[in-house]
C-alpha positions, 0 to 999 in steps of 0.5 A: 539690612542688619535688622533682616539678619537679626530677624532670621536669627530670631526665627531660627532660635524660635524654631529650635525652641519649638522643635525641641521644646527647649524652654529652659536651660540645663545649665546656667554656666557659660560652658553649659549654655554653649554645650546645649546650644551646640547640641541643639544645632547638631540635632536640628541640622541632622533632622533637617538633613534627614527630612530633605533626604526623605523629601528627595526620595519621595519625589524620586519615587513619584517621578518613577511612578509617573514614568510608569503611568506614562509608559502604560498610557503610551502602550495603550495608545499604541494598541488602540492605534494599531487596532484602528488600522486593522 
């Protein structure tokens, strides 16, 4: 169980390194490393938030488009049915 948590942490840090090309430290002091870590965490979480917001907007937009298509299809079917009864 502990190994699984450790592996998730490793994957998280790898994704941060890839996202920000963070291959080296700006400072080798304890405070500098801590500052860089928190900076990466804040920016990474903001990017994740914006990405999720865009995905949600896109899904809502697609749902609206689907609803419009269903309404158009429904109107066409109603018109065809009314023409058949005439």
